[in-house]
ROKEFI-371212 format. One record per residue (C-alpha): x, y, z; chain; residue number from 0; residue in three letters. Coordinates in Angstrom, 1 decimal. Last residue first. Example, Ala and Ser with C-alpha at 12.3 -4.5 7.8 and 13.67 -1.06 7.14 Angstrom:
residues 2
SITE:13.7:-1.1:7.1:A:1:ser
SITE:12.3:-4.5:7.8:A:0:ala
END
This chain:
residues 425
SITE:-4.4:-25.6:15.0:A:424:unk
SITE:-6.8:-24.4:12.3:A:423:unk
SITE:-9.5:-23.0:14.6:A:422:unk
SITE:-13.0:-23.1:13.1:A:421:unk
SITE:-15.2:-20.0:13.4:A:420:unk
SITE:-18.6:-20.1:11.9:A:419:unk
SITE:-20.2:-18.3:14.9:A:418:unk
SITE:-17.6:-17.3:17.4:A:417:unk
SITE:-18.4:-13.5:17.4:A:416:unk
SITE:-22.2:-14.0:17.3:A:415:unk
SITE:-22.7:-12.5:20.8:A:414:unk
SITE:-21.2:-9.3:19.4:A:413:unk
SITE:-24.1:-8.9:17.0:A:412:unk
SITE:-26.7:-9.3:19.7:A:411:unk
SITE:-24.8:-6.9:22.0:A:410:unk
SITE:-24.6:-4.3:19.2:A:409:unk
SITE:-28.4:-4.4:18.6:A:408:unk
SITE:-28.3:-0.9:16.8:A:407:unk
SITE:-29.7:1.9:18.9:A:406:unk
SITE:-26.1:2.8:20.0:A:405:unk
SITE:-25.3:3.6:16.4:A:404:unk
SITE:-28.0:6.2:16.3:A:403:unk
SITE:-27.0:7.7:19.6:A:402:unk
SITE:-23.4:8.0:18.4:A:401:unk
SITE:-24.6:9.7:15.3:A:400:unk
SITE:-26.7:12.1:17.2:A:399:unk
SITE:-23.8:12.7:19.7:A:398:unk
SITE:-21.7:13.8:16.8:A:397:unk
SITE:-23.7:17.0:16.9:A:396:unk
SITE:-26.9:18.6:15.6:A:395:unk
SITE:-27.4:15.9:12.9:A:394:unk
SITE:-26.2:14.7:9.6:A:393:unk
SITE:-25.0:11.4:8.1:A:392:unk
SITE:-22.7:8.5:8.6:A:391:unk
SITE:-23.2:5.5:10.9:A:390:unk
SITE:-20.6:2.6:11.1:A:389:unk
SITE:-20.6:-0.8:12.7:A:388:unk
SITE:-17.5:-3.1:12.3:A:387:unk
SITE:-17.6:-6.7:13.3:A:386:unk
SITE:-14.7:-9.2:14.0:A:385:unk
SITE:-12.3:-8.0:16.6:A:384:unk
SITE:-15.1:-8.5:19.1:A:383:unk
SITE:-17.0:-5.4:18.0:A:382:unk
SITE:-15.5:-2.4:16.2:A:381:unk
SITE:-16.8:1.1:16.2:A:380:unk
SITE:-17.9:3.9:13.8:A:379:unk
SITE:-19.2:7.5:14.0:A:378:unk
SITE:-19.2:9.6:10.9:A:377:unk
SITE:-19.9:13.2:10.0:A:376:unk
SITE:-22.4:16.0:9.3:A:375:unk
SITE:-23.2:19.4:10.7:A:374:unk
SITE:-25.5:21.4:13.0:A:373:unk
SITE:-25.8:24.9:14.2:A:372:unk
SITE:-26.3:26.3:10.8:A:371:unk
SITE:-22.6:26.8:9.9:A:370:unk
SITE:-22.2:23.3:8.4:A:369:unk
SITE:-19.9:21.9:11.1:A:368:unk
SITE:-17.8:18.8:10.1:A:367:unk
SITE:-17.5:15.8:12.5:A:366:unk
SITE:-15.4:12.7:12.5:A:365:unk
SITE:-15.5:9.8:14.9:A:364:unk
SITE:-13.5:6.5:15.1:A:363:unk
SITE:-13.8:4.0:17.9:A:362:unk
SITE:-11.6:0.9:18.6:A:361:unk
SITE:-13.3:-1.2:21.3:A:360:unk
SITE:-11.9:-2.1:24.7:A:359:unk
SITE:-14.3:0.2:26.5:A:358:unk
SITE:-13.3:3.1:24.2:A:357:unk
SITE:-9.9:2.9:22.2:A:356:unk
SITE:-9.2:6.0:20.1:A:355:unk
SITE:-9.6:7.6:16.7:A:354:unk
SITE:-10.6:11.3:16.5:A:353:unk
SITE:-11.5:13.8:13.8:A:352:unk
SITE:-12.7:17.3:14.4:A:351:unk
SITE:-14.8:20.2:13.2:A:350:unk
SITE:-15.0:23.5:11.4:A:349:unk
SITE:-12.2:25.3:13.1:A:348:unk
SITE:-10.2:22.1:13.1:A:347:unk
SITE:-9.1:19.6:15.9:A:346:unk
SITE:-7.2:16.4:15.0:A:345:unk
SITE:-6.9:13.5:17.4:A:344:unk
SITE:-5.0:10.2:17.0:A:343:unk
SITE:-4.7:6.8:18.7:A:342:unk
SITE:-2.9:3.7:17.6:A:341:unk
SITE:-3.6:0.7:19.8:A:340:unk
SITE:-1.6:-1.6:17.6:A:339:unk
SITE:-3.5:-4.4:19.3:A:338:unk
SITE:-6.7:-3.2:17.7:A:337:unk
SITE:-5.3:-3.3:14.1:A:336:unk
SITE:-3.9:-6.8:14.9:A:335:unk
SITE:-7.4:-7.9:16.0:A:334:unk
SITE:-8.9:-6.5:12.7:A:333:unk
SITE:-6.1:-8.4:10.8:A:332:unk
SITE:-7.1:-11.6:12.5:A:331:unk
SITE:-10.8:-11.0:11.6:A:330:unk
SITE:-9.9:-11.4:7.9:A:329:unk
SITE:-11.8:-14.7:7.5:A:328:unk
SITE:-15.1:-13.1:8.8:A:327:unk
SITE:-14.7:-9.4:8.6:A:326:unk
SITE:-18.5:-9.1:9.3:A:325:unk
SITE:-19.6:-5.5:8.3:A:324:unk
SITE:-22.5:-3.4:9.4:A:323:unk
SITE:-23.2:-0.2:7.6:A:322:unk
SITE:-25.7:2.5:8.5:A:321:unk
SITE:-26.5:5.6:6.5:A:320:unk
SITE:-28.3:8.6:7.9:A:319:unk
SITE:-30.2:11.4:6.2:A:318:unk
SITE:-32.2:14.6:7.2:A:317:unk
SITE:-34.1:16.2:4.4:A:316:unk
SITE:-37.1:17.4:6.2:A:315:unk
SITE:-39.3:14.7:4.8:A:314:unk
SITE:-37.3:12.0:6.5:A:313:unk
SITE:-34.3:9.8:5.7:A:312:unk
SITE:-32.6:6.4:6.3:A:311:unk
SITE:-30.3:4.3:4.3:A:310:unk
SITE:-29.4:0.6:5.3:A:309:unk
SITE:-26.4:-1.5:4.9:A:308:unk
SITE:-25.3:-5.1:5.1:A:307:unk
SITE:-21.8:-6.5:4.8:A:306:unk
SITE:-20.2:-9.9:4.4:A:305:unk
SITE:-16.5:-11.0:4.2:A:304:unk
SITE:-15.4:-14.5:3.4:A:303:unk
SITE:-11.8:-15.9:3.1:A:302:unk
SITE:-10.7:-18.9:1.0:A:301:unk
SITE:-8.6:-16.8:-1.4:A:300:unk
SITE:-11.6:-14.5:-2.1:A:299:unk
SITE:-15.3:-14.6:-0.9:A:298:unk
SITE:-18.0:-12.0:-0.9:A:297:unk
SITE:-21.2:-11.8:1.1:A:296:unk
SITE:-23.9:-9.2:0.4:A:295:unk
SITE:-26.6:-7.2:2.0:A:294:unk
SITE:-29.0:-4.3:1.1:A:293:unk
SITE:-31.6:-2.1:2.7:A:292:unk
SITE:-33.3:1.1:1.4:A:291:unk
SITE:-35.7:3.7:2.7:A:290:unk
SITE:-35.5:3.1:6.5:A:289:unk
SITE:-37.5:5.6:8.5:A:288:unk
SITE:-35.7:8.3:10.6:A:287:unk
SITE:-36.3:8.6:14.3:A:286:unk
SITE:-32.8:7.8:15.3:A:285:unk
SITE:-32.8:4.7:13.1:A:284:unk
SITE:-35.9:3.0:12.0:A:283:unk
SITE:-36.5:-0.3:10.2:A:282:unk
SITE:-33.4:-1.7:12.0:A:281:unk
SITE:-30.3:-3.1:10.0:A:280:unk
SITE:-29.2:-5.9:12.3:A:279:unk
SITE:-31.3:-8.5:10.6:A:278:unk
SITE:-29.4:-7.7:7.4:A:277:unk
SITE:-26.4:-9.7:8.9:A:276:unk
SITE:-28.4:-12.9:9.1:A:275:unk
SITE:-29.9:-12.4:5.7:A:274:unk
SITE:-26.4:-11.8:4.2:A:273:unk
SITE:-25.0:-15.0:5.7:A:272:unk
SITE:-22.5:-14.5:8.5:A:271:unk
SITE:-18.9:-14.8:7.5:A:270:unk
SITE:-17.3:-18.3:7.6:A:269:unk
SITE:-14.2:-18.0:9.8:A:268:unk
SITE:-10.9:-19.9:9.5:A:267:unk
SITE:-8.9:-19.6:12.6:A:266:unk
SITE:-5.2:-19.0:13.5:A:265:unk
SITE:-5.3:-15.1:13.5:A:264:unk
SITE:-7.8:-14.9:10.6:A:263:unk
SITE:-5.7:-13.4:7.9:A:262:unk
SITE:-2.5:-15.3:8.1:A:261:unk
SITE:-3.7:-18.3:10.1:A:260:unk
SITE:-6.6:-18.7:7.7:A:259:unk
SITE:-4.3:-18.3:4.7:A:258:unk
SITE:-2.2:-21.1:6.0:A:257:unk
SITE:-5.3:-23.2:6.7:A:256:unk
SITE:-6.4:-22.7:3.1:A:255:unk
SITE:-2.9:-23.8:1.9:A:254:unk
SITE:-3.3:-26.9:4.0:A:253:unk
SITE:-6.8:-27.7:2.5:A:252:unk
SITE:-5.2:-27.4:-0.9:A:251:unk
SITE:-2.5:-29.9:0.1:A:250:unk
SITE:-5.2:-32.3:1.4:A:249:unk
SITE:-6.9:-32.1:-2.0:A:248:unk
SITE:-3.7:-32.5:-4.0:A:247:unk
SITE:-3.0:-35.7:-2.0:A:246:unk
SITE:-0.4:-35.7:0.8:A:245:unk
SITE:3.3:-36.2:1.4:A:244:unk
SITE:5.3:-33.3:0.1:A:243:unk
SITE:2.6:-30.5:-0.3:A:242:unk
SITE:1.0:-31.6:3.0:A:241:unk
SITE:4.3:-31.3:4.9:A:240:unk
SITE:5.0:-27.9:3.5:A:239:unk
SITE:1.5:-26.7:4.4:A:238:unk
SITE:1.6:-28.1:7.9:A:237:unk
SITE:4.9:-26.4:8.5:A:236:unk
SITE:3.5:-23.1:7.3:A:235:unk
SITE:0.3:-23.5:9.5:A:234:unk
SITE:2.6:-24.1:12.5:A:233:unk
SITE:4.7:-21.0:11.8:A:232:unk
SITE:1.7:-18.7:11.1:A:231:unk
SITE:-0.1:-19.9:14.3:A:230:unk
SITE:3.2:-18.9:16.0:A:229:unk
SITE:3.0:-15.6:14.3:A:228:unk
SITE:-0.3:-14.8:15.9:A:227:unk
SITE:0.9:-15.8:19.4:A:226:unk
SITE:3.8:-13.4:19.0:A:225:unk
SITE:1.5:-10.6:17.9:A:224:unk
SITE:-0.7:-11.3:20.9:A:223:unk
SITE:2.3:-11.1:23.2:A:222:unk
SITE:3.5:-8.0:21.5:A:221:unk
SITE:0.1:-6.3:22.1:A:220:unk
SITE:0.1:-7.4:25.7:A:219:unk
SITE:-2.3:-10.0:27.1:A:218:unk
SITE:0.1:-12.9:26.5:A:217:unk
SITE:2.8:-11.1:28.5:A:216:unk
SITE:5.8:-11.4:26.2:A:215:unk
SITE:8.0:-14.5:25.7:A:214:unk
SITE:11.5:-15.8:25.9:A:213:unk
SITE:14.0:-17.7:23.8:A:212:unk
SITE:11.2:-19.1:21.7:A:211:unk
SITE:12.1:-21.1:18.7:A:210:unk
SITE:10.3:-19.7:15.6:A:209:unk
SITE:10.3:-16.3:17.0:A:208:unk
SITE:7.4:-13.9:16.9:A:207:unk
SITE:7.1:-10.7:14.9:A:206:unk
SITE:8.9:-7.4:15.2:A:205:unk
SITE:7.2:-5.0:12.9:A:204:unk
SITE:7.3:-4.2:9.2:A:203:unk
SITE:5.3:-1.7:7.1:A:202:unk
SITE:5.1:-1.9:3.5:A:201:unk
SITE:7.6:-1.8:0.6:A:200:unk
SITE:6.0:-1.5:-2.7:A:199:unk
SITE:5.2:2.2:-2.4:A:198:unk
SITE:2.4:4.0:-0.7:A:197:unk
SITE:2.4:7.8:-1.0:A:196:unk
SITE:-1.0:7.9:-2.6:A:195:unk
SITE:-2.1:4.3:-3.0:A:194:unk
SITE:-5.7:4.7:-1.7:A:193:unk
SITE:-6.3:7.8:-3.7:A:192:unk
SITE:-5.4:6.1:-7.0:A:191:unk
SITE:-8.5:4.0:-7.1:A:190:unk
SITE:-8.9:0.3:-6.2:A:189:unk
SITE:-8.4:-1.5:-9.6:A:188:unk
SITE:-6.3:0.9:-11.6:A:187:unk
SITE:-4.5:2.1:-8.4:A:186:unk
SITE:-3.4:-1.4:-7.5:A:185:unk
SITE:-2.2:-2.2:-11.0:A:184:unk
SITE:-0.3:1.1:-11.1:A:183:unk
SITE:1.2:0.7:-7.7:A:182:unk
SITE:2.3:-2.9:-8.5:A:181:unk
SITE:3.8:-1.8:-11.8:A:180:unk
SITE:5.6:1.0:-10.1:A:179:unk
SITE:7.1:-1.2:-7.5:A:178:unk
SITE:8.2:-3.8:-10.0:A:177:unk
SITE:9.9:-1.0:-12.0:A:176:unk
SITE:11.7:0.1:-9.0:A:175:unk
SITE:12.8:-3.5:-8.2:A:174:unk
SITE:14.2:-3.8:-11.7:A:173:unk
SITE:16.2:-0.7:-11.4:A:172:unk
SITE:17.4:-1.9:-8.0:A:171:unk
SITE:18.7:-5.1:-9.6:A:170:unk
SITE:20.6:-3.2:-12.3:A:169:unk
SITE:22.3:-1.0:-9.6:A:168:unk
SITE:23.1:-3.8:-7.3:A:167:unk
SITE:24.8:-5.9:-10.0:A:166:unk
SITE:26.8:-2.8:-11.0:A:165:unk
SITE:27.8:-2.2:-7.4:A:164:unk
SITE:28.6:-5.9:-6.8:A:163:unk
SITE:31.1:-6.1:-9.6:A:162:unk
SITE:34.2:-5.2:-7.6:A:161:unk
SITE:33.1:-7.5:-4.8:A:160:unk
SITE:33.1:-10.5:-7.1:A:159:unk
SITE:29.6:-12.1:-7.3:A:158:unk
SITE:29.2:-15.3:-5.3:A:157:unk
SITE:25.3:-15.1:-5.5:A:156:unk
SITE:24.7:-15.3:-1.8:A:155:unk
SITE:27.9:-13.7:-0.4:A:154:unk
SITE:28.8:-11.2:-3.0:A:153:unk
SITE:25.2:-10.3:-3.5:A:152:unk
SITE:24.5:-9.5:0.2:A:151:unk
SITE:26.4:-6.4:0.9:A:150:unk
SITE:24.9:-4.6:-2.1:A:149:unk
SITE:21.4:-5.9:-1.3:A:148:unk
SITE:21.8:-4.6:2.3:A:147:unk
SITE:22.8:-1.2:1.0:A:146:unk
SITE:19.7:-1.2:-1.3:A:145:unk
SITE:17.6:-2.1:1.7:A:144:unk
SITE:19.1:0.9:3.6:A:143:unk
SITE:18.0:3.2:0.8:A:142:unk
SITE:14.5:1.8:0.9:A:141:unk
SITE:14.3:2.1:4.8:A:140:unk
SITE:15.5:5.8:4.6:A:139:unk
SITE:12.8:6.6:2.1:A:138:unk
SITE:10.2:4.9:4.2:A:137:unk
SITE:11.2:6.9:7.3:A:136:unk
SITE:10.9:10.1:5.2:A:135:unk
SITE:7.4:9.2:4.1:A:134:unk
SITE:6.5:8.2:7.6:A:133:unk
SITE:7.5:11.5:9.1:A:132:unk
SITE:4.4:13.2:7.8:A:131:unk
SITE:1.2:11.8:9.5:A:130:unk
SITE:2.8:8.6:10.9:A:129:unk
SITE:1.2:5.3:9.8:A:128:unk
SITE:3.7:5.2:7.0:A:127:unk
SITE:6.3:4.8:9.7:A:126:unk
SITE:5.7:1.0:9.6:A:125:unk
SITE:7.3:1.2:6.2:A:124:unk
SITE:10.7:1.2:7.9:A:123:unk
SITE:10.4:-2.5:8.9:A:122:unk
SITE:9.3:-3.6:5.4:A:121:unk
SITE:11.9:-1.5:3.8:A:120:unk
SITE:14.7:-2.8:6.0:A:119:unk
SITE:13.7:-6.4:5.5:A:118:unk
SITE:13.5:-6.2:1.7:A:117:unk
SITE:17.2:-7.3:1.5:A:116:unk
SITE:16.3:-10.5:3.4:A:115:unk
SITE:13.7:-11.5:0.8:A:114:unk
SITE:15.6:-10.6:-2.4:A:113:unk
SITE:18.9:-12.1:-1.5:A:112:unk
SITE:17.4:-15.2:0.1:A:111:unk
SITE:15.4:-15.6:-3.0:A:110:unk
SITE:18.5:-15.4:-5.2:A:109:unk
SITE:20.2:-18.0:-2.9:A:108:unk
SITE:17.2:-20.4:-3.5:A:107:unk
SITE:17.3:-19.8:-7.3:A:106:unk
SITE:21.0:-20.4:-7.6:A:105:unk
SITE:23.1:-19.0:-10.4:A:104:unk
SITE:26.7:-18.2:-9.6:A:103:unk
SITE:28.2:-14.8:-10.1:A:102:unk
SITE:30.5:-13.3:-12.7:A:101:unk
SITE:28.3:-10.2:-13.1:A:100:unk
SITE:26.5:-11.4:-16.3:A:99:unk
SITE:26.4:-14.9:-14.8:A:98:unk
SITE:24.3:-13.7:-11.9:A:97:unk
SITE:21.7:-11.7:-13.9:A:96:unk
SITE:19.2:-14.6:-14.3:A:95:unk
SITE:19.3:-15.2:-10.5:A:94:unk
SITE:18.7:-11.7:-9.5:A:93:unk
SITE:16.0:-11.5:-12.0:A:92:unk
SITE:14.3:-14.6:-10.6:A:91:unk
SITE:14.7:-13.2:-7.1:A:90:unk
SITE:12.9:-10.0:-8.2:A:89:unk
SITE:10.0:-12.1:-9.6:A:88:unk
SITE:9.8:-13.9:-6.2:A:87:unk
SITE:9.8:-10.7:-4.2:A:86:unk
SITE:7.2:-9.2:-6.6:A:85:unk
SITE:4.8:-12.2:-6.2:A:84:unk
SITE:4.9:-11.8:-2.4:A:83:unk
SITE:4.1:-8.1:-2.9:A:82:unk
SITE:1.3:-8.7:-5.3:A:81:unk
SITE:-0.3:-11.1:-2.8:A:80:unk
SITE:-0.1:-8.6:0.0:A:79:unk
SITE:-1.5:-5.7:-2.0:A:78:unk
SITE:-4.3:-7.7:-3.3:A:77:unk
SITE:-5.3:-8.9:0.2:A:76:unk
SITE:-5.1:-5.5:1.8:A:75:unk
SITE:-7.1:-3.8:-1.0:A:74:unk
SITE:-9.8:-6.3:-0.7:A:73:unk
SITE:-9.9:-5.9:3.0:A:72:unk
SITE:-10.2:-2.2:2.7:A:71:unk
SITE:-13.0:-2.5:0.0:A:70:unk
SITE:-15.0:-4.7:2.4:A:69:unk
SITE:-14.3:-2.5:5.4:A:68:unk
SITE:-15.2:0.8:3.8:A:67:unk
SITE:-12.3:3.1:2.6:A:66:unk
SITE:-11.7:6.4:4.3:A:65:unk
SITE:-11.0:9.5:2.2:A:64:unk
SITE:-10.0:12.4:4.6:A:63:unk
SITE:-11.2:15.9:4.0:A:62:unk
SITE:-11.0:18.4:1.2:A:61:unk
SITE:-7.7:19.8:2.4:A:60:unk
SITE:-5.7:18.2:-0.3:A:59:unk
SITE:-7.3:14.8:-0.1:A:58:unk
SITE:-6.1:13.3:3.3:A:57:unk
SITE:-6.0:9.6:3.3:A:56:unk
SITE:-8.0:7.5:5.8:A:55:unk
SITE:-7.5:7.1:9.5:A:54:unk
SITE:-9.6:4.0:10.4:A:53:unk
SITE:-10.2:2.1:7.1:A:52:unk
SITE:-7.3:3.1:4.8:A:51:unk
SITE:-4.6:3.6:7.5:A:50:unk
SITE:-5.4:0.6:9.6:A:49:unk
SITE:-5.8:-1.8:6.7:A:48:unk
SITE:-2.7:-0.5:5.1:A:47:unk
SITE:-0.8:-1.0:8.3:A:46:unk
SITE:-2.1:-4.5:8.5:A:45:unk
SITE:-1.2:-5.2:4.9:A:44:unk
SITE:2.3:-4.0:5.5:A:43:unk
SITE:2.6:-6.7:8.3:A:42:unk
SITE:2.0:-9.5:5.9:A:41:unk
SITE:5.3:-9.0:4.1:A:40:unk
SITE:7.1:-9.9:7.4:A:39:unk
SITE:5.3:-13.1:7.9:A:38:unk
SITE:5.2:-14.2:4.2:A:37:unk
SITE:9.0:-13.5:3.8:A:36:unk
SITE:10.2:-15.2:6.9:A:35:unk
SITE:9.4:-18.8:7.7:A:34:unk
SITE:6.6:-19.5:5.2:A:33:unk
SITE:8.4:-17.9:2.3:A:32:unk
SITE:11.9:-18.9:3.1:A:31:unk
SITE:10.8:-22.4:3.8:A:30:unk
SITE:8.9:-22.8:0.5:A:29:unk
SITE:11.9:-21.6:-1.4:A:28:unk
SITE:14.2:-24.0:0.4:A:27:unk
SITE:17.1:-23.5:2.8:A:26:unk
SITE:20.4:-24.8:3.9:A:25:unk
SITE:22.4:-21.9:5.6:A:24:unk
SITE:25.7:-20.8:4.2:A:23:unk
SITE:24.5:-17.7:2.5:A:22:unk
SITE:22.6:-16.5:5.5:A:21:unk
SITE:25.7:-16.9:7.7:A:20:unk
SITE:27.8:-15.0:5.2:A:19:unk
SITE:25.0:-12.3:5.1:A:18:unk
SITE:25.0:-11.9:8.9:A:17:unk
SITE:28.6:-10.6:9.4:A:16:unk
SITE:28.4:-7.7:7.1:A:15:unk
SITE:24.6:-7.2:7.9:A:14:unk
SITE:25.2:-6.4:11.6:A:13:unk
SITE:22.3:-4.2:12.7:A:12:unk
SITE:19.6:-4.8:10.1:A:11:unk
SITE:20.4:-8.3:9.1:A:10:unk
SITE:20.9:-9.1:12.8:A:9:unk
SITE:17.6:-7.7:14.1:A:8:unk
SITE:15.6:-9.4:11.3:A:7:unk
SITE:17.3:-12.7:12.0:A:6:unk
SITE:16.9:-12.4:15.8:A:5:unk
SITE:13.2:-11.8:15.5:A:4:unk
SITE:12.6:-14.6:13.0:A:3:unk
SITE:14.5:-17.2:14.9:A:2:unk
SITE:18.1:-17.9:14.1:A:1:unk
SITE:19.1:-20.8:11.9:A:0:unk
END
């Protein structure tokens, strides 16, 4: 079986010759998920995380809506899980429809068909990070995925070529319905602004191979992505072995390790306790007294995320808000966001918005002038691929917000980057 990189390349570039190879390969549902589907389907979550938390979504000239770290991680996890479910449900439909189009039922072959057909959409979805071309790229990827499905059905499900078009059409209708269901469920839970322009298919990227035929510089973005997917590969093998030969408790632990590899970059991290994180919310910020402070820690699917925030104000009406977030179990996604090294800059008559790398940290700043010589905005930065610190409020310039953030004990927070971290392999 080709490694993941070769398989994705071959199914996209030479599908007519690759589908017969795929159809003849021995496979299991678990192997298809851990060896291909879960890896490629995870990349859309990274793009969603970058878009929602760093760039935001433009709201018809009213500014950019940008999610907080905790909400962004929740959106990422939910979207990812729903996508995995959608692939499996689509495979069930493909399998059920096989006799109708003179094909042969096979649950494994149906999952091959669904998973490998989605490759084009996952890869093309990476364009969603682009300001306006992304939507067009996603459409092209979706169309090509339909073509891949059409070519694959005669090979995997043994449908006669003259019935492949009808088989494809019915399957595509089901896929569209699934896409809308996921979008509606996501919007109902997290708000429709987040999902504007985002379909079922997410972003894809070249991931690491299962049997290396070469390697990238470990310090390069592709080298780090390659190492990340190797964690995924090993965790997937551990999970399969545990499910076959171990007790339910050990199997559950293996599943937890799999999620740790997926979201934590090969490690399971316990987020800082609320009281620990609250200690980084000072009593005074840029001369303003703290009026309110809060902290919380949430857990889902074995991952923990904690956050603390403080509100500051004075009698003159000046306001600042500080938020400190520990990504904990999702720190691997923060690392991938940093490796992507995406930079952007927008200048307007009444302000600007910039995202860039500064001293190895990803920094986002946004400023809107108010016409009175001052304005309001946001300044945020990441620390050690685990923590995010953000200041929002008003001032004379963005430098006031930057100064306020600089007064936080960033060095002390960064020193805790390894606390609670347990490597899974």
